[in-house]
C-alpha positions as CSV (number, residue, x, y, z in Angstrom):
1,X,-28.4,-21.5,85.0
2,X,-29.1,-24.2,83.3
3,X,-32.6,-23.5,81.9
4,X,-33.9,-25.5,79.3
5,X,-33.0,-23.9,76.3
6,X,-36.1,-24.6,73.9
7,X,-38.3,-22.3,73.8
8,X,-40.3,-23.5,71.7
9,X,-42.0,-26.6,72.5
10,X,-40.7,-29.8,70.8
11,X,-44.5,-30.8,70.0
12,X,-44.9,-27.3,67.5
13,X,-41.7,-27.9,66.3
14,X,-42.2,-31.5,65.1
15,X,-45.8,-31.0,64.4
16,X,-44.7,-29.0,61.3
17,X,-42.6,-31.2,59.8
18,X,-45.7,-33.6,60.6
19,X,-47.9,-31.6,58.7
20,X,-45.8,-32.1,55.4
21,X,-48.3,-33.8,53.8
22,X,-46.0,-36.4,51.8
23,X,-47.5,-36.0,48.2
24,X,-48.0,-39.2,47.0
25,X,-45.3,-40.1,44.3
26,X,-47.1,-37.9,41.4
27,X,-46.0,-40.6,39.1
28,X,-48.3,-41.4,36.8
29,X,-47.0,-44.2,34.8
30,X,-48.1,-42.7,31.6
31,X,-49.3,-45.6,29.1
32,X,-46.3,-45.6,26.7
33,X,-48.4,-43.8,24.1
34,X,-46.9,-45.8,21.1
35,X,-50.0,-45.9,19.2
36,X,-48.9,-48.6,16.6
37,X,-50.0,-46.7,13.1
38,X,-51.0,-49.3,10.4
39,X,-47.9,-49.3,8.5
40,X,-49.6,-46.7,6.0
41,X,-48.6,-48.6,3.1
42,X,-51.6,-48.2,0.7
43,X,-50.8,-50.6,-2.0
44,X,-51.2,-48.3,-5.0
45,X,-52.8,-50.2,-7.4
46,X,-49.8,-51.0,-10.1
47,X,-50.7,-47.7,-12.6
48,X,-50.5,-49.5,-15.9
49,X,-52.9,-47.8,-17.8
50,X,-52.7,-50.4,-20.5
51,X,-52.8,-48.3,-23.6
52,X,-55.4,-49.5,-26.0
53,X,-53.1,-51.7,-28.8
54,X,-52.2,-48.6,-31.2
55,X,-54.9,-50.5,-34.2
56,X,-53.3,-49.7,-37.4
57,X,-55.0,-46.8,-38.7
58,X,-57.4,-48.9,-41.1
59,X,-59.2,-45.6,-42.3
60,X,-56.0,-43.8,-43.8
61,X,-55.7,-44.7,-47.5
62,X,-52.5,-46.5,-47.3
63,X,-54.1,-49.0,-46.0
64,X,-56.3,-49.5,-48.8
């Protein structure tokens, strides 16, 4: 008996594959998150606390 050995109709078989919702390639190109940080070189003002010139103690009896 040469009965078509296809119990399930090809349509239902392919319908399973046809209904595979091809997921859109979820490759959302993330924008290169390289937030160019401003070169944080806070030019520190040259802390040279100009020491007041040591005036010779004029009030010392030695200077009189």
